[in-house]
N, C-alpha and C positions, 0 to 999 in steps of 0.2 A: 689363072686369072678369074674363074668364077668364084672360086672361093673366099678370095681376097675382097672382091667387090661385095661379096653375102656377108662378110666379115663386117667392114665398114657400115653398111647398111644396116645392120643389127645392130651394131654402137650407135648412129644415129638415132635409130628407133628407139633404144636405150634410153639415151639422154632424152631424147623428147618426151618418154613418157613416165620418166622420174626423175626428172631435174626440177629441184625444188618442189616434188610432189612426194604425199606420204603413201603408201602402198595401199592399194584398192583394186579399182578393176583393172589399172594399169598394169599389173601383175598379171592376170587374166590374159590380157590383149598381147602382150611380150609372150609369153608363152604360147597361146594359139598360134600366131607368128612363128615361131621357132620351131614348134610340132609340126604345122605344114610343113615346113621346107624340109624337114627331118623324112618325112613322110615322101614328098616329092622325089627328094634325092636317093631314098631307098633303105636309108639308114636305120629305119623302124620296119623290121620285118614281119608283115600281117599275118604270115604265116606261123611265126614262131609264138608258141603258148605264153611263154615269158616277158617278151616285150609286149603284149596284149595287156597282160594281167599288170605289168608294170605302167603300161601307158594310162591304163583305168586308173590306177593307184595315183598317177600325178594329177589326171585330172581331176579325181573325187576331192583328193586333198588340197588341189587351187579352189575347187567351188565351196569347200568348207572355209578358206582364208575370206570368201567374199560373203560369204554367209553370217560367221560368226567372229572375223576378225578379231581372234585373239592373240596371245601370245604362243601359245600351244600349237594352234592350226598354223602358224607360219612356221615354227621350226620343225613341226612333222613334214610339212611340204616341202619345205627346203632339204631335210632330209632324204626323202623319197626321193627328189629330183636328182639329188645328187648322186644317189645309189641307181637312177637309170641311166644316166649319162654313162657311168662305169657299165652296165649291162649292153648299152648299145654298141662301145667298143669290143666288147667280147661278149657274145650273145651265148656262146657255149659254155659258158661259166655257171654251175649250177648253186651254187651256196654265197649267200649274203657277205660272209666277210670275204670272201675272194675277191667279190664286186665292189666292195669298199675299198679293198686293197688295190683294186685297178682303178678306182675313179680317183683316191689321193695319187696316184702315179700319174694319173692324167695332169690331174690338178695343177701338181708340181711342175711336171714335164712340159705342160701344152705352151708356157708360156716363154720358155728359150725359144720357139717354132716361131712366134708370131712375127719378130721381124723379115726373118725371112719369106714367109707369107704374105706380108704387106707388101714389102720393097721389091722382091724377086718377083710376086707372083708365081712364085712356086710353092707349095704345101713341104717339100724337101731341099730348098734352096739354104736354108739355116745351117745346113750342114758345110754348105760352101762357103767360102770367103768373098762374100759381094764385097763391090765398090764403095757401099754406103756403107757398110760394118767395117770397110778398113777405114775410111775418112774418119768416123767416130771414132776408133781405136786407137788410134795414131795423131789424131789432130784435136778434136772437141773435147776428148776425156783429158787429156795433159793439160790443155788451157783452163778449164776448169778446175781442178788441182792447183794449178798454178794461182790461178784468181782466189783461190781459197786460201792460201799462204799468204797471198798479200794482204788479204783481209787481217789474218791472224798478225801479220806483222805489223801492219797499221794503226792495230789496238793496242801493240805493246809499246809502239815507240813515234811519237808524234812527229818528230822530223822525216820520219820514214813516211808515214801517214800522210804527210804535207805533201811529199813530192809524187805522191800517186794519187792525189785528192782528184787528180782528172779523170782517173780510170774508173773511180767509184762515181762519179757525177754522170760520167758518160752510159755507164751500165744502170743508173738509174734512169735515167731520161729514156734509154733503150724500151726497160722493162715497163715505164710508165704509157708510152708509146703503145707497145705490144698490149697492155692490159686494158688499153681501149675498146679495144676491138675482142678483145677475148675474156668473157667470163671465168676466173679460176676455176671455182666450185663447178662451174658446167664442163670444163676441161676435166677434172678429175671424176667426174659423174662418166664422161666420154670414154677416158684411160679405162674405169672400172667395167665400161660395156663390152669394152674390146675384151678384155680377162674372162668377162663372163661367156661374152658369144666366141673366143677362142677355146674355151674348156668346154663348150656344147660342140660346138660344128666340127673342130678339128681331131680332139679325142685322139688318144692315144692307150696304145694295150701294151698291159704290163704283162709281157712273156711270164714271168716267175708266177703271179697269181693264175693265170692261164694252165699253166703246165701245173701246180701243186694241185689244180681242181682237177684236172684231167685225170691225175696219178690217185686222185680220192675216190673210194668207192662205200657205199652205204653198207655192204655186206661185210664180213670180217671173214678173213681165209686163214685156213689154218696153215700153222707155218711148220714146214717139214724140216727134220734136223737129219743129218747124217746117221749111218749105223754107228759108227765109231764114237761120236757125242752123244748120242741117244740112249748110251746104256746105262746111265744113272738118272735120267732125264724124269721117268715115270715115277720114281721115290721123291724126288723134289716136288714134283705137281702134286704127287698124291699128300706129302707134309704140306706143301700151301691149300691144300684144300683142307686139311683138319684145320689148318690156322686160320683159314675163313670161316668155317663153321664156327668155331669156337667164338671169333670173334661177333661173328653175326647174330648169333645165341645173347650173347654178353647185351649186344647193342638193342636188340629185341625188347630183350627184358627192361634194361634200363627206359627205353622210350615208351614200353606199355606203363611202365609205372609214373612219367610223366603223363602220358596220356590218361590214366586213372584219375591223376588228381585235376586234371583239367577238365576231367567231365564231372567230377565233385565239385568244384569251384566257381568253375565256365560254365557248364552247361545246365546244373541241376541248383546250386546253391547260391550264384551269385547274386548279391544284395547291394543297391547302390545307395551309401548313406553318406552322400555330399562328397566323397573324396574324387580329385582328380585324375582322370584314366589315361593322361597321355602316355605315363610310364606302363600304364598295366597295360596298354596295345604296343607302346615301342619294344618293349623287352621280349614279349612274344614273338613280334615282328623279326627283330636281331637273331634271337633264339632258330626263328626257322631259317631264316636266311644263312646261317652257321651249318643249321643241319643241313638244309640240301644240297648245299656244297660240299660237305663231310660224307654225304649220301652218294652223289653222284661220281665223288673222287674215289671213294671204297669201291662202287660198282665198276668203274673204267679200270682201276687196279686189278682187281682179281679175276674180270671177265676181259682182262685186254687181249688173250694169247689163245693157248692151246686149254685153259681151264673151262672154254665152252663147249668144246669136242671130249670133255671127260665124259666116261660113258656112266659111270656113278655122281655125277654131278647132281642129282635130283632133289637133293635135300637141301644142297647150297643154294640151289635156284628158289625153292618155296621160303626158305629164308629171307634171299632177297625180295622177293616177292612182298612178304609181310614187313619186312624194311620199308619198302616204298610207300604199303597200303598205311602206314602208321605216320608216314611223314605225312600223306595225302591228309589224314586226320589231324594231325597238329596245324596244317594248313587252316583247316575248316575252322579248327579252334581259335586261331588267330581272326578269324573272318568272323568270328562270333563276340570277339573281344572289340573287334573294330565297330561293329555292330551297335552294342552298348556304349563304345565311345562316343558316336554319330547320334544315338537317342537321345543321350544326356549333353551331348555338345555342338551338336549339328554338324551340318558340313563344312569341311576346309578341303585345301586341295592335297593334303599329305594322305588324308582318309578316305579320299576318292583313289588315291594312286595306291594304297594297300588293296583296293578291292581288285584291281587290273594288276597289278604284282600278283595276288593270290591266283587269279585266273592263268595266269601264265607259269606259277608255279606249278598247279595243277597238271597241265599240258607238259610241263616239263617232267614230273616223275611218271607221267604216263609215257612220254617218251623212253624214260629210262626201263621201264617194264618192256618195251617191246624190244629196246636194245638186248636184255637178258633174253627175253623169248625167241626172237627170230635170229640172234647172233648178229647184232649190227655194229657197226663201228664207231668209234667217237666222232668221225666224220657223220653221220647222220646225223647225232644227236646235236651237233654243231650246227648244220643246214635246217634242221626241223624246226629247231627252236630260235633260229635269228628270223624266219621267216613267221614265225607265230609273234616274235617280238616287234616287226614291223606293222601286222597285220592289228596287234592288241594297241599298238599307237595312232595308227590308222583311225580305228573304232573309237578312241577317245578322242581323236578330234571332229568326230560328227557332233561334237554338243558344245552349247556355251556354257561353261561351269560356272563361270561369272554369274549369269542370270540363275542358274539353277542354285547356285548356292545363296545368291539374294533372297530369293523367292523361297527356298525351302526353311531357311533358317528363321524367316520373321513370321512363316505360318506355323511354326514349332515352337515357339517363343512360350507359350504356358509352361511346355515340359520341357524345352531345350534351352541352355544356355546360349545367348545370342552376341557375339564378342563383335561390338562396335568398332573396337578398333581396327582388327582384320577386314570387317565391311567396308568401312570407309577407304578403304587402299584398293577394291575391286574395279575392273576396267569399268569405262564409262558406257558402254552397254548395258551392263548392269543399273545404270542411274535408274530408271524409273521405277525399279522393285527395290534401291535403295534410299527411296523419296516416301519417307514415311510421316505422318503428321505427328506434331510434336507428343500432340496428350499420348498417343498411344505407343511411342518410344519412353515418355516417362512413367507410365502404368507398366511397360514390360521391364524396365529398369527396377522399379520400385520389386517388383515382384522376383527379378532375378538377385537383389540385394541381400534378399532372405531366404532366397533357397540355394545361391551357389555363393555366397560370401564365405571363401576360406576363412575369414577372420570374426565370424559369427560369435564365436565364444568368448570374446572379448566383451568390453564397456560396449555401449552404442556409438556412443561418439567418436571413440578411437577404432572402432570397426568400419564406420561410415568412412572415415578420414583413410583408412589404408585400402579401404576398396576404391574408393574415389582415384587413388594415387595409382592403381593396377589399371583401370579400365574409364574411358572415356566416358564424359556426362552426354547425357541427351542432349542440353544444348550446344556441348562442342560438336558432337554429330552432325545434328542438323545444320548447325554452321558450315560445318566441312562441305555437308551433300549441296548446300545451298549454292556455296562459291563453285563448286563443280560444276551444277548445272549450269549457271549462267557463262562461265568460261566454255564448257562444251557447246553450248547454243551457239555461242558467235563464232567459235572455231570451225564449226560446222556448218556455218553460213559463209565462209569464205574458201570451203574447199571447193575445187576444180570437179567436173565429172572424172578426171581420171584417178581422183582417189575415193571414189563413192564405194559404198560397201553396204549391206543391207542390213545388217546387225546397227550400224551407228544409224543408219537413216531412221529405223523403228525406232531407237530410242529418243531420237530428236521428234519423230512426230509424234509421240507417248508426252513427252517433256512438254511441248509447245500448247498440246491439248489441256494437261494438267495447269 
């Protein structure tokens, strides 16, 4: 009885907060209400460290949606909230991939329990054949199917349609009378609130995910064979060891050659001569991704079993450490390429993403090193790196990147290329920084046409025409920004207090002052 009432109340609250409202303060109000209830009913175990860390992550990411109001902050918050629900139903699960599996299972299974919860007032009643469900199954559903076929036949045969015209008139009038008292979109929001509330409040445990996580261990154990099967195993293991040594010697030599070339061309003798650096960075990033995947795969393959316990494997371990270290140097070289890219072509989302990717890469390589050194299992790699990924994502939501990009790019206009087409697409929260005097934008554009024009080698008139086809003119840019400013100010004035957020409030205040 209590869960059904709570579910209905949560759906009513959801409808009140989000019907015809954009996301803002309403998201925080809804989630605080839900979290208070979960704490009251004991679903949140305050003595469980994972629950407290997850709760902190949910609260922090929710606060970031209010402070920054960016698509990234919302996406990360919903991801963390989705995982947190899975951890509440199975607090014993230690790794995020299995928490994700538990959340996904609950997300798709829970809707099947909702009729039993709502109509029978029992959480488990959905498994029983209720009277309401029987009526739906044996009467309402067949009637709906019959009506659908009558509509189809009426459309294909006018005489048939004329005979059943009374039915269509009756249905039309009935729907019209119902819709007088029910707003269709509000009903959709209410149903969505039921589904969201059911996912959070009912929660279903996936036994497969829980069992798989329980059977997994960070530590790799030695696999013992029977005496009969073990006769030729030492020789096979020794041959595999020799193969691994040969492979890692060769790979280290190849990667050393590549890193020496990077030292020469990237670290020491790099010189920018007007070239576009997109491929320069992307090729290094793609190479790094492939290299890291191969590195981890090779380490997992050769150190998957008894190779870890071979008494004379010290040389192979040293080769593996060198291979990991060289991959880390490769990652730093890609970071240096990305730094050049930012220096000459300013900030953009993908260039920022490369920085976070490299941080995650370096951590992943460190965990591979720890796996070999301390004889850890693949589960250890998955568990630690998935937590690192969530931490990196949460950290990235602490910044309003649109504002940072706009502010940085215009401040570096004398040295870096400012892509007006790209800046004009940034969010409304960056409008105060995108709003620049037309004279400054024209001066900047004139400077960039001389320094960053890829067609500068041809005639001046043709060069100008080709450049302008590629990039927005200062006049067009100012027109777009002015139009967006007016629309944003009008839209903000019409927003209710439930849609309030700090980032847009600050942007509105600054635009009104200017």
